[in-house]
C-alpha positions in Angstrom: 69.7 -148.9 280.5 72.4 -146.2 280.4 73.0 -144.5 277.0 76.5 -143.5 275.7 77.0 -139.7 275.6 77.9 -138.5 272.1 81.5 -137.2 271.8 82.6 -134.3 269.7 83.8 -136.9 267.2 80.3 -138.4 267.0 78.7 -135.0 266.5 81.2 -134.0 263.8 80.7 -137.3 262.0 76.9 -136.7 261.9 77.4 -133.1 260.6 79.7 -134.3 257.8 77.3 -137.2 256.9 80.0 -139.8 257.6 78.9 -143.4 257.4 82.1 -145.4 257.3 82.2 -148.7 255.4 83.1 -151.6 257.7 82.4 -154.5 255.4 85.7 -155.7 253.8 83.8 -157.7 251.2 82.1 -154.6 249.9 85.5 -152.8 249.9 87.0 -155.5 247.7 84.0 -155.3 245.3 84.4 -151.5 244.9 88.2 -151.8 244.2 87.7 -154.9 241.9 85.2 -153.0 239.8 87.9 -150.6 238.6 89.5 -151.6 235.3 92.8 -153.3 235.8 94.8 -150.5 234.2 97.5 -148.8 236.3 96.1 -145.3 236.1 96.0 -143.2 239.3 92.9 -143.2 241.5 91.2 -140.3 243.3 89.3 -141.5 246.4 86.5 -139.2 247.5 85.6 -139.1 251.2 88.4 -141.4 252.3 87.4 -141.3 256.0 89.0 -144.0 258.1 90.9 -145.5 255.1 89.0 -148.7 254.6 89.0 -148.3 250.8 92.3 -146.5 250.7 94.0 -149.6 252.2 92.8 -151.9 249.3 93.6 -149.3 246.7 97.2 -149.1 248.0 97.4 -152.9 248.0 96.4 -152.9 244.3 99.6 -150.9 243.6 97.9 -147.8 242.3 98.9 -144.2 242.8 96.3 -142.9 245.2 95.0 -139.4 246.1 92.7 -139.4 249.1 90.3 -136.5 249.5 89.0 -136.0 253.0 87.4 -133.0 254.7 87.6 -134.1 258.4 91.0 -132.9 259.8 91.1 -135.9 262.3 90.8 -138.5 259.5 93.0 -136.6 257.1 95.8 -136.7 259.7 95.1 -140.4 260.4 95.3 -141.1 256.6 98.7 -139.4 256.3 100.1 -141.4 259.2 98.7 -144.7 258.0 99.5 -144.3 254.3 102.7 -142.3 253.8 102.7 -143.0 250.0 99.2 -141.6 249.6 98.7 -138.0 248.7 96.0 -136.7 251.2 94.1 -133.6 250.2 92.0 -132.1 253.0 89.1 -130.3 251.4 85.4 -130.6 250.6 85.1 -133.1 247.7 82.8 -130.6 246.0 85.7 -128.1 245.9 88.4 -130.6 244.9 90.3 -129.8 241.7 90.6 -133.0 239.8 93.8 -133.9 238.0 94.1 -133.0 234.3 95.7 -136.4 233.5 93.6 -139.5 233.1 92.5 -141.1 236.3 89.8 -143.2 237.9 87.5 -142.2 240.8 86.2 -144.3 243.7 84.3 -143.2 246.8 81.9 -143.8 249.5 79.9 -140.6 249.1 77.9 -139.0 251.9 74.3 -139.8 251.0 73.4 -136.1 251.3 75.9 -135.2 248.6 75.2 -137.9 246.1 73.4 -135.8 243.5 75.6 -132.7 243.8 78.8 -134.7 243.7 77.6 -136.8 240.7 76.7 -133.6 238.8 80.1 -132.2 239.6 81.9 -135.4 238.4 80.0 -135.3 235.1 81.4 -131.9 234.3 85.0 -133.1 234.7 86.9 -134.2 231.6 89.8 -136.3 232.7 88.5 -139.3 234.6 87.7 -142.5 232.7 85.5 -144.4 235.2 84.0 -143.8 238.6 82.9 -146.5 241.1 80.6 -144.8 243.7 78.9 -146.1 246.8 75.7 -144.0 247.1 72.2 -144.2 248.5 70.3 -147.2 247.0 67.4 -145.4 245.5 69.7 -142.8 243.8 71.9 -145.6 242.4 68.8 -147.3 241.0 67.5 -144.0 239.5 70.8 -143.2 237.8 71.3 -146.8 236.4 67.8 -147.0 235.0 68.2 -143.8 233.1 64.6 -142.7 233.1 65.2 -139.2 234.3 66.3 -135.9 232.9 69.8 -135.9 234.4 70.7 -139.2 232.9 69.3 -138.3 229.5 71.3 -135.1 229.5 74.6 -137.0 230.0 73.8 -140.3 228.3 75.6 -139.5 225.0 78.9 -139.3 226.9 78.5 -141.7 229.9 77.2 -145.1 230.7 75.6 -145.8 234.1 75.5 -149.2 235.7 74.1 -150.6 238.9 76.6 -153.0 240.4 75.0 -154.2 243.6 73.2 -153.3 246.8 75.0 -152.7 250.1 73.0 -153.3 253.3 72.8 -150.5 255.9 74.6 -152.8 258.4 77.8 -152.5 256.3 78.2 -148.9 257.6 79.0 -147.3 260.9 77.1 -145.4 262.1 74.3 -147.4 260.4 72.2 -145.2 258.0 68.5 -145.4 257.7 68.7 -146.8 254.1 70.8 -149.2 252.1 73.6 -148.2 249.8 74.1 -149.0 246.1 77.2 -149.4 243.9 77.0 -147.2 240.9 79.6 -147.5 238.1 79.9 -144.6 235.6 82.1 -145.0 232.5 83.0 -142.4 229.9 82.0 -143.7 226.5 84.9 -144.4 224.2 82.7 -143.5 221.3 80.4 -140.7 222.3 76.9 -140.6 220.7 77.3 -136.8 220.1 80.3 -134.5 219.9 81.2 -132.8 223.2 80.8 -129.5 221.6 77.0 -130.1 221.3 76.7 -130.7 225.1 75.0 -127.4 226.2 72.7 -127.2 223.2 71.7 -130.9 223.6 71.1 -130.6 227.3 68.8 -127.6 226.7 67.0 -129.7 224.2 66.5 -132.6 226.7 65.2 -130.2 229.4 62.8 -128.7 226.9 61.4 -132.1 226.0 61.1 -133.3 229.6 59.3 -130.1 230.7 57.4 -129.5 227.4 53.7 -129.5 227.1 51.8 -132.2 225.2 50.2 -135.6 225.5 53.0 -138.0 224.9 56.5 -137.7 223.4 55.4 -137.2 219.8 53.3 -134.1 220.6 55.8 -132.7 223.0 58.6 -133.0 220.4 56.4 -131.3 217.8 55.6 -128.5 220.2 59.3 -128.0 221.1 60.9 -128.4 217.7 58.2 -128.0 215.1 59.0 -131.5 213.8 56.7 -134.5 213.8 58.7 -137.6 214.5 57.0 -141.0 214.3 57.5 -144.2 216.3 58.4 -142.5 219.5 57.7 -144.1 222.9 54.9 -142.8 225.0 56.9 -140.7 227.4 60.3 -138.9 227.3 61.5 -141.1 230.2 61.1 -144.2 227.9 63.7 -142.9 225.4 67.1 -144.7 225.5 70.4 -143.0 225.1 70.6 -143.8 221.3 67.0 -142.5 220.9 67.9 -139.2 222.5 70.9 -138.7 220.3 69.0 -139.6 217.1 66.0 -137.4 218.1 68.3 -134.4 218.8 70.2 -134.9 215.5 66.9 -135.2 213.4 65.2 -132.1 214.9 67.8 -129.5 215.5 
């Protein structure tokens, strides 16, 4: 049986980690998960414009970020009212005014792009299509990264997307992750660096169980703590930090 030769476009797509969303139902879910407020939207990795089209139909002001010059040009032709920025999403300078973020992220960039987003101060919500296991890990919160950002953000798993919804089809399913900035943070933003160092120290500290680790790290003995640091909820972390620092 003859095999199709890979074109330069195919090779570029693989190099950029492009898995285009072809399921219109999933596209609608992503857009519908945005709050119905008329704030502008930044779309990361716009690609062929599947999500861009629905964002435009929603009447929002859209900025599409796309690295591939072929697709950036196609986006400009197809959506003249959309601001298209050709750059690596990791290098994109986010607006200083309030906005939302949506994107089908290359699976290989999920963690680095999520970390980058969490350091930005102007977006209010982000709806991200990422690798399934990463979406689950972020939503469950039982990890150091989530604990370090939980006082300021909420993470929600909003559905699984089968691999067949993409072209080319990836080896794993995708997951829809929604991240919202807390309207009432559990800690002041000015405490961020100190708090995050505290969380890292507890996660990496020595001891048998959370109580002993916290005592070794802070010198305080705190009762009624769960067995392991990963079992602490966002409110627990904020209270523990406040009581021991």
